[in-house]
Structure formats: structure tokens, C-alpha cells
N, C-alpha and C positions, 0 to 999 in steps of 0.2 A: 450534561449533554456531552457526548464525545465529539471532538473536533479532529478531523483527519490531518495528519502530518505527512501523509504519503507523498503528496505533491512536493513538499519541501525536500523530503528524502530522495525523491526521484531526481530533483534538480542537481543534487550534489553526488549522485551515484555515478560510478564509472560505467554503468550499463545503460544502454538506450532502452526506451520504452518497448521497442519491438522485441528485444531480447527477453525482457521480463515477461511480456505477454506470451511469448513462445514457451519459456520455462514453466510458467504457471498453467498453460493450456487454456487461456481465457481470451475473450474478445477485447479489442481496444475500448469498446464501449463499457465493458465491465471495469476495466482499470480506471477509466474516467469517472465512473460512478463511485469507486472507492476513494478516489482523490477528492471528489466534491462532497463526500459523505452521504450521497444519496442511498448507497447500499454499503454493506460491510462484507469483507471476505470471510469465508468459512475459516474455522480455526486451522485446518490443515494448510489452506492457501496462505493464511496470515503468517504461519511459521515459515513457510517457504519464502514468502516475500521478505520477511525480516532477515532471513539468512542471505538472500540475494543482496539486499540493501545494507548488509553488514551492520545491523542494529538489533536491539532487543525487541521482542514482541511488543512490549509496552510503549516503545518509542513511536509506534505507528499512529497512535492517537493520544490526545491529551484530554483530560476531563475538565470541562469548563463549568463553573458555577452558574446557575441560572438566576 
């Protein structure tokens, strides 16, 4: 199961949530869903998000053993 690390990365980011939402062209609810793992970003949005957060794409999620 994938566990989102987006929330952790947002907390240490130099950018505010509002900036990230604007850059990605998404709603605040969409970002919240990504943070909670309710939904996942499309691959193109995930790449942009990783670039904004200055991390690798694979840093956005961790794989947890069930």
C-alpha cells in the first residue's frame, strides 16, 4: 500500500500551499486528497509537484507492507 509523504514534504517546503495549488492548477480539496492518500496525482502533476517540492518523484510516497 502506498503512503503519502506529500504532507511531510509540504511542511518543510519553502512554498505555501496556495502557491503549489496555483502552480498545479488544482483545487485545495485535490491537494488535501493527495496528502491524505484518498486520491493520487496524475503522473504529470506528480512530476511538477516533485519539482516544486525539490524532491524525487519516488519521495512523494512510501510503500508499506501490509
